[in-house]
A tleap script that builds the chain and sets N, CA, C and O, in Angstrom:
source leaprc.protein.ff14SB
mol = sequence {
  NMET ALA ARG ARG SER TRP LYS GLN LEU SER
  PRO ALA GLY LYS ALA ALA VAL ILE VAL LEU
  ALA VAL LEU ASP ALA GLY LEU ARG ALA VAL
  ALA LEU ARG ASP LEU SER ARG ARG ASP GLY
  ALA ASP VAL ASN GLY PRO ARG TRP LEU TRP
  LYS ALA ALA LEU GLY VAL VAL THR SER SER
  GLY VAL LEU PRO VAL ALA TYR LEU LEU TRP
  GLY ARG ARG THR GLY VAL ASP GLY CARG
}
set mol.1.N position { 118.082 -39.281 -171.621 }
set mol.1.CA position { 117.357 -39.083 -172.621 }
set mol.1.C position { 118.738 -38.298 -173.321 }
set mol.1.O position { 119.502 -37.365 -173.071 }
set mol.2.N position { 118.542 -39.164 -174.188 }
set mol.2.CA position { 119.773 -37.952 -175.166 }
set mol.2.C position { 118.779 -36.970 -175.792 }
set mol.2.O position { 117.559 -37.007 -175.948 }
set mol.3.N position { 119.876 -35.943 -176.144 }
set mol.3.CA position { 118.949 -34.376 -176.826 }
set mol.3.C position { 118.814 -35.396 -178.265 }
set mol.3.O position { 119.332 -36.469 -178.576 }
set mol.4.N position { 117.591 -34.223 -179.122 }
set mol.4.CA position { 117.993 -34.958 -180.947 }
set mol.4.C position { 118.002 -33.276 -181.745 }
set mol.4.O position { 116.983 -32.602 -181.589 }
set mol.5.N position { 118.741 -32.899 -182.268 }
set mol.5.CA position { 118.454 -32.284 -183.236 }
set mol.5.C position { 117.130 -32.083 -184.057 }
set mol.5.O position { 116.423 -32.937 -184.590 }
set mol.6.N position { 116.954 -30.386 -184.002 }
set mol.6.CA position { 116.134 -30.433 -184.957 }
set mol.6.C position { 115.256 -31.356 -186.071 }
set mol.6.O position { 114.038 -31.453 -186.227 }
set mol.7.N position { 116.388 -31.991 -186.780 }
set mol.7.CA position { 116.501 -32.804 -188.025 }
set mol.7.C position { 116.211 -34.344 -187.603 }
set mol.7.O position { 116.061 -35.266 -188.405 }
set mol.8.N position { 116.151 -34.459 -185.984 }
set mol.8.CA position { 116.375 -36.052 -186.123 }
set mol.8.C position { 114.826 -35.959 -184.954 }
set mol.8.O position { 114.538 -37.068 -184.504 }
set mol.9.N position { 114.039 -34.976 -184.553 }
set mol.9.CA position { 112.247 -35.324 -184.220 }
set mol.9.C position { 111.592 -35.569 -185.190 }
set mol.9.O position { 111.745 -34.629 -185.971 }
set mol.10.N position { 111.028 -36.203 -185.543 }
set mol.10.CA position { 109.760 -36.697 -186.138 }
set mol.10.C position { 109.144 -35.616 -186.783 }
set mol.10.O position { 109.723 -34.530 -186.744 }
set mol.11.N position { 107.701 -35.752 -187.574 }
set mol.11.CA position { 107.113 -34.462 -187.841 }
set mol.11.C position { 105.985 -33.971 -186.676 }
set mol.11.O position { 105.592 -32.842 -186.381 }
set mol.12.N position { 105.618 -35.373 -186.118 }
set mol.12.CA position { 104.826 -35.038 -184.669 }
set mol.12.C position { 105.694 -33.867 -183.372 }
set mol.12.O position { 105.257 -33.059 -182.552 }
set mol.13.N position { 107.618 -34.511 -183.910 }
set mol.13.CA position { 107.502 -34.065 -181.950 }
set mol.13.C position { 108.157 -32.190 -183.454 }
set mol.13.O position { 107.163 -31.464 -183.454 }
set mol.14.N position { 108.472 -32.002 -183.721 }
set mol.14.CA position { 108.326 -30.457 -184.649 }
set mol.14.C position { 107.434 -30.037 -184.675 }
set mol.14.O position { 107.653 -28.826 -184.641 }
set mol.15.N position { 105.930 -30.283 -184.739 }
set mol.15.CA position { 104.431 -29.832 -184.736 }
set mol.15.C position { 104.482 -29.314 -183.453 }
set mol.15.O position { 104.633 -28.093 -183.401 }
set mol.16.N position { 104.322 -30.432 -181.489 }
set mol.16.CA position { 105.052 -30.038 -180.509 }
set mol.16.C position { 105.256 -29.066 -180.090 }
set mol.16.O position { 104.463 -28.428 -179.398 }
set mol.17.N position { 107.004 -28.523 -180.591 }
set mol.17.CA position { 107.481 -27.575 -180.372 }
set mol.17.C position { 107.118 -26.854 -180.862 }
set mol.17.O position { 106.718 -25.994 -180.077 }
set mol.18.N position { 106.865 -26.416 -182.544 }
set mol.18.CA position { 105.555 -25.144 -182.409 }
set mol.18.C position { 104.583 -25.365 -181.655 }
set mol.18.O position { 104.827 -24.483 -180.832 }
set mol.19.N position { 103.582 -25.895 -181.245 }
set mol.19.CA position { 103.395 -25.698 -180.871 }
set mol.19.C position { 103.320 -24.273 -179.489 }
set mol.19.O position { 103.006 -23.087 -179.384 }
set mol.20.N position { 103.984 -25.720 -178.443 }
set mol.20.CA position { 104.348 -24.569 -177.111 }
set mol.20.C position { 105.565 -23.693 -177.292 }
set mol.20.O position { 106.428 -23.566 -176.424 }
set mol.21.N position { 105.580 -23.265 -178.135 }
set mol.21.CA position { 106.404 -21.929 -178.085 }
set mol.21.C position { 104.769 -21.264 -178.445 }
set mol.21.O position { 103.946 -20.835 -177.636 }
set mol.22.N position { 104.707 -21.322 -179.324 }
set mol.22.CA position { 103.336 -19.889 -179.774 }
set mol.22.C position { 102.298 -20.371 -178.843 }
set mol.22.O position { 101.164 -20.045 -179.192 }
set mol.23.N position { 102.380 -21.122 -177.650 }
set mol.23.CA position { 101.917 -21.213 -176.809 }
set mol.23.C position { 102.315 -20.428 -175.662 }
set mol.23.O position { 101.778 -19.649 -174.874 }
set mol.24.N position { 102.814 -20.645 -175.751 }
set mol.24.CA position { 104.544 -19.696 -174.111 }
set mol.24.C position { 104.188 -18.184 -174.598 }
set mol.24.O position { 103.854 -17.268 -173.847 }
set mol.25.N position { 104.292 -18.131 -175.654 }
set mol.25.CA position { 105.228 -16.865 -176.451 }
set mol.25.C position { 103.463 -15.653 -176.417 }
set mol.25.O position { 103.454 -14.457 -176.125 }
set mol.26.N position { 102.431 -16.366 -176.745 }
set mol.26.CA position { 101.075 -16.411 -176.172 }
set mol.26.C position { 100.194 -15.206 -174.864 }
set mol.26.O position { 99.639 -14.118 -174.713 }
set mol.27.N position { 100.577 -16.283 -174.300 }
set mol.27.CA position { 101.278 -16.748 -173.108 }
set mol.27.C position { 101.003 -16.205 -172.234 }
set mol.27.O position { 100.012 -16.230 -171.505 }
set mol.28.N position { 102.418 -15.332 -172.254 }
set mol.28.CA position { 103.924 -14.423 -171.892 }
set mol.28.C position { 103.166 -12.904 -172.436 }
set mol.28.O position { 102.529 -12.213 -171.641 }
set mol.29.N position { 103.273 -12.672 -173.312 }
set mol.29.CA position { 102.344 -11.483 -174.419 }
set mol.29.C position { 101.038 -10.896 -173.561 }
set mol.29.O position { 101.031 -9.839 -172.931 }
set mol.30.N position { 99.804 -11.954 -173.708 }
set mol.30.CA position { 99.313 -12.013 -172.199 }
set mol.30.C position { 99.665 -10.777 -170.855 }
set mol.30.O position { 99.827 -9.617 -170.475 }
set mol.31.N position { 99.585 -12.617 -170.538 }
set mol.31.CA position { 100.529 -11.970 -168.906 }
set mol.31.C position { 101.522 -10.802 -168.214 }
set mol.31.O position { 101.651 -10.623 -167.003 }
set mol.32.N position { 102.282 -9.953 -169.428 }
set mol.32.CA position { 103.255 -9.071 -169.570 }
set mol.32.C position { 102.361 -8.035 -169.666 }
set mol.32.O position { 102.427 -7.095 -168.874 }
set mol.33.N position { 101.030 -8.112 -171.059 }
set mol.33.CA position { 100.000 -6.819 -171.129 }
set mol.33.C position { 99.457 -6.188 -169.745 }
set mol.33.O position { 99.298 -5.018 -169.398 }
set mol.34.N position { 99.135 -7.978 -168.791 }
set mol.34.CA position { 97.846 -7.425 -168.326 }
set mol.34.C position { 99.104 -6.580 -166.726 }
set mol.34.O position { 98.887 -5.444 -166.304 }
set mol.35.N position { 100.142 -7.388 -166.226 }
set mol.35.CA position { 101.063 -6.275 -165.443 }
set mol.35.C position { 101.059 -4.811 -165.378 }
set mol.35.O position { 101.085 -3.844 -164.617 }
set mol.36.N position { 100.996 -5.310 -166.994 }
set mol.36.CA position { 101.516 -3.118 -167.183 }
set mol.36.C position { 100.542 -2.299 -166.726 }
set mol.36.O position { 100.384 -1.160 -166.287 }
set mol.37.N position { 99.846 -3.450 -167.031 }
set mol.37.CA position { 97.802 -2.411 -166.870 }
set mol.37.C position { 97.833 -2.746 -165.428 }
set mol.37.O position { 97.173 -1.771 -165.070 }
set mol.38.N position { 98.125 -3.462 -164.163 }
set mol.38.CA position { 98.048 -4.165 -162.312 }
set mol.38.C position { 98.108 -2.554 -162.374 }
set mol.38.O position { 98.282 -1.818 -163.345 }
set mol.39.N position { 97.888 -2.230 -160.903 }
set mol.39.CA position { 99.057 -1.643 -159.834 }
set mol.39.C position { 99.693 -2.289 -159.411 }
set mol.39.O position { 99.650 -3.504 -159.603 }
set mol.40.N position { 100.746 -1.534 -158.475 }
set mol.40.CA position { 101.559 -2.808 -158.033 }
set mol.40.C position { 101.050 -3.441 -156.722 }
set mol.40.O position { 101.338 -4.574 -156.337 }
set mol.41.N position { 100.254 -2.559 -156.089 }
set mol.41.CA position { 99.907 -3.099 -154.765 }
set mol.41.C position { 98.808 -4.348 -155.101 }
set mol.41.O position { 98.346 -4.938 -154.124 }
set mol.42.N position { 98.381 -4.764 -156.449 }
set mol.42.CA position { 97.332 -5.712 -157.038 }
set mol.42.C position { 97.974 -6.524 -157.598 }
set mol.42.O position { 97.450 -7.016 -158.597 }
set mol.43.N position { 99.486 -7.047 -157.165 }
set mol.43.CA position { 100.265 -8.138 -157.253 }
set mol.43.C position { 100.376 -8.280 -156.027 }
set mol.43.O position { 100.455 -7.533 -155.051 }
set mol.44.N position { 100.369 -9.589 -156.260 }
set mol.44.CA position { 101.401 -10.636 -155.282 }
set mol.44.C position { 103.186 -10.702 -155.588 }
set mol.44.O position { 104.167 -11.171 -156.166 }
set mol.45.N position { 102.818 -10.159 -155.025 }
set mol.45.CA position { 105.221 -10.500 -155.231 }
set mol.45.C position { 105.440 -8.995 -155.724 }
set mol.45.O position { 104.661 -8.051 -155.856 }
set mol.46.N position { 107.010 -9.173 -155.976 }
set mol.46.CA position { 107.474 -7.483 -155.961 }
set mol.46.C position { 107.018 -7.592 -158.005 }
set mol.46.O position { 107.371 -8.564 -158.673 }
set mol.47.N position { 106.471 -6.765 -158.420 }
set mol.47.CA position { 106.259 -6.273 -160.331 }
set mol.47.C position { 107.354 -6.444 -160.337 }
set mol.47.O position { 107.463 -7.552 -159.811 }
set mol.48.N position { 108.643 -5.985 -160.662 }
set mol.48.CA position { 109.935 -6.015 -161.241 }
set mol.48.C position { 109.663 -7.428 -161.464 }
set mol.48.O position { 109.330 -7.806 -162.587 }
set mol.49.N position { 109.809 -8.476 -160.205 }
set mol.49.CA position { 110.301 -9.856 -160.183 }
set mol.49.C position { 109.248 -10.983 -161.635 }
set mol.49.O position { 109.632 -11.881 -162.384 }
set mol.50.N position { 108.129 -10.440 -161.478 }
set mol.50.CA position { 107.669 -11.163 -162.509 }
set mol.50.C position { 107.465 -9.967 -163.989 }
set mol.50.O position { 107.249 -10.575 -165.037 }
set mol.51.N position { 107.490 -9.233 -164.054 }
set mol.51.CA position { 108.582 -8.879 -165.421 }
set mol.51.C position { 109.020 -9.259 -165.827 }
set mol.51.O position { 108.672 -9.671 -166.934 }
set mol.52.N position { 110.615 -9.556 -165.131 }
set mol.52.CA position { 111.690 -10.228 -165.644 }
set mol.52.C position { 111.530 -11.065 -165.287 }
set mol.52.O position { 111.315 -10.670 -164.141 }
set mol.53.N position { 111.398 -12.251 -165.214 }
set mol.53.CA position { 110.418 -13.563 -165.562 }
set mol.53.C position { 109.891 -13.730 -166.537 }
set mol.53.O position { 110.364 -14.343 -167.494 }
set mol.54.N position { 108.784 -13.204 -166.475 }
set mol.54.CA position { 108.185 -13.093 -167.826 }
set mol.54.C position { 107.992 -12.601 -169.562 }
set mol.54.O position { 107.223 -12.886 -170.479 }
set mol.55.N position { 109.633 -11.367 -169.281 }
set mol.55.CA position { 110.315 -11.616 -170.755 }
set mol.55.C position { 111.629 -11.770 -170.407 }
set mol.55.O position { 112.414 -10.831 -170.534 }
set mol.56.N position { 112.007 -12.960 -169.934 }
set mol.56.CA position { 113.148 -13.803 -169.769 }
set mol.56.C position { 113.542 -15.374 -170.462 }
set mol.56.O position { 114.203 -15.957 -171.321 }
set mol.57.N position { 111.948 -15.618 -168.637 }
set mol.57.CA position { 112.063 -17.267 -168.949 }
set mol.57.C position { 111.050 -18.033 -170.428 }
set mol.57.O position { 109.862 -17.825 -170.676 }
set mol.58.N position { 112.066 -18.958 -171.220 }
set mol.58.CA position { 110.845 -19.689 -171.390 }
set mol.58.C position { 110.151 -20.921 -170.428 }
set mol.58.O position { 111.014 -21.745 -170.124 }
set mol.59.N position { 109.312 -21.122 -170.085 }
set mol.59.CA position { 108.796 -22.506 -168.768 }
set mol.59.C position { 107.698 -23.095 -169.967 }
set mol.59.O position { 106.786 -23.736 -169.446 }
set mol.60.N position { 107.622 -23.013 -171.281 }
set mol.60.CA position { 106.052 -23.811 -171.882 }
set mol.60.C position { 104.198 -23.183 -171.262 }
set mol.60.O position { 103.099 -23.616 -171.610 }
set mol.61.N position { 104.546 -22.037 -170.255 }
set mol.61.CA position { 104.203 -21.425 -170.441 }
set mol.61.C position { 103.309 -21.343 -169.067 }
set mol.61.O position { 102.518 -20.443 -168.784 }
set mol.62.N position { 103.767 -23.028 -167.926 }
set mol.62.CA position { 103.627 -22.463 -166.862 }
set mol.62.C position { 104.070 -21.673 -165.988 }
set mol.62.O position { 103.754 -21.838 -164.809 }
set mol.63.N position { 105.099 -20.392 -166.479 }
set mol.63.CA position { 105.531 -18.749 -165.482 }
set mol.63.C position { 103.818 -18.494 -165.515 }
set mol.63.O position { 102.869 -18.635 -164.744 }
set mol.64.N position { 104.116 -17.933 -167.206 }
set mol.64.CA position { 102.237 -16.693 -166.923 }
set mol.64.C position { 101.336 -17.459 -166.486 }
set mol.64.O position { 100.365 -17.000 -165.883 }
set mol.65.N position { 101.514 -18.916 -166.739 }
set mol.65.CA position { 100.001 -18.997 -165.977 }
set mol.65.C position { 100.143 -18.865 -164.868 }
set mol.65.O position { 99.309 -18.248 -164.205 }
set mol.66.N position { 101.288 -19.425 -164.301 }
set mol.66.CA position { 101.720 -18.798 -162.670 }
set mol.66.C position { 101.019 -18.329 -161.722 }
set mol.66.O position { 100.420 -18.629 -160.690 }
set mol.67.N position { 101.506 -16.817 -162.956 }
set mol.67.CA position { 101.459 -15.364 -162.354 }
set mol.67.C position { 99.950 -14.920 -163.140 }
set mol.67.O position { 99.695 -13.716 -163.106 }
set mol.68.N position { 99.250 -15.555 -163.628 }
set mol.68.CA position { 98.080 -15.229 -164.473 }
set mol.68.C position { 96.810 -15.703 -162.993 }
set mol.68.O position { 96.091 -14.742 -162.722 }
set mol.69.N position { 96.636 -16.480 -162.463 }
set mol.69.CA position { 96.719 -17.971 -161.211 }
set mol.69.C position { 96.985 -17.085 -159.848 }
set mol.69.O position { 96.040 -16.882 -159.085 }
set mol.70.N position { 98.292 -16.563 -159.562 }
set mol.70.CA position { 98.746 -16.836 -158.005 }
set mol.70.C position { 98.898 -15.366 -158.039 }
set mol.70.O position { 98.604 -14.770 -157.002 }
set mol.71.N position { 99.368 -14.579 -159.206 }
set mol.71.CA position { 100.818 -13.352 -159.387 }
set mol.71.C position { 98.880 -12.771 -158.850 }
set mol.71.O position { 98.489 -12.947 -157.696 }
set mol.72.N position { 98.262 -12.328 -159.596 }
set mol.72.CA position { 97.256 -10.940 -159.454 }
set mol.72.C position { 96.834 -11.492 -158.169 }
set mol.72.O position { 96.889 -12.679 -157.847 }
set mol.73.N position { 96.151 -9.926 -157.042 }
set mol.73.CA position { 95.133 -10.178 -156.070 }
set mol.73.C position { 94.073 -9.192 -156.943 }
set mol.73.O position { 94.278 -8.292 -157.758 }
set mol.74.N position { 92.807 -9.809 -156.368 }
set mol.74.CA position { 91.632 -10.011 -156.912 }
set mol.74.C position { 90.995 -8.394 -156.116 }
set mol.74.O position { 91.214 -7.813 -155.054 }
set mol.75.N position { 90.082 -8.133 -157.391 }
set mol.75.CA position { 89.220 -7.131 -155.494 }
set mol.75.C position { 87.810 -7.506 -155.536 }
set mol.75.O position { 87.455 -8.604 -155.963 }
set mol.76.N position { 87.158 -6.795 -155.188 }
set mol.76.CA position { 85.927 -6.821 -154.969 }
set mol.76.C position { 85.717 -6.609 -156.805 }
set mol.76.O position { 85.439 -7.681 -157.343 }
set mol.77.N position { 85.786 -5.743 -157.508 }
set mol.77.CA position { 85.627 -6.122 -158.774 }
set mol.77.C position { 86.068 -6.570 -159.756 }
set mol.77.O position { 86.591 -6.183 -160.801 }
set mol.78.N position { 85.748 -7.571 -159.218 }
set mol.78.CA position { 86.782 -9.036 -160.031 }
set mol.78.C position { 88.015 -8.643 -160.910 }
set mol.78.O position { 88.829 -9.511 -161.227 }
set mol.79.N position { 88.175 -7.226 -161.341 }
set mol.79.CA position { 90.306 -7.775 -161.840 }
set mol.79.C position { 90.466 -9.367 -161.740 }
set mol.79.O position { 91.554 -9.894 -161.973 }
savepdb mol mol.pdb
quit
C-alpha cells in the first residue's frame, strides 16, 4: 500500500486519523495516571518499562488497552 500525504487523504480518512490519535492520547493518559497511582507490586512486569512504552509508543490505543487489561494485578478490593 502506497503512503499518502495528509492532502491526499479523503475527509473520512482524515477524520479516522484524528479519531485514532485522540483515542490513543486519551487511553495513554488514563493508563499513565493509573500506573502512577499504582504500587509496583500491583503491576505485571517492570513498572519503568510500562511507563516508557506508554510515554513513547503511539499504538492507536493497543498498548494502553494491553496495560489496562493485562498489565495490572487485581487484588481482593477489585482495583
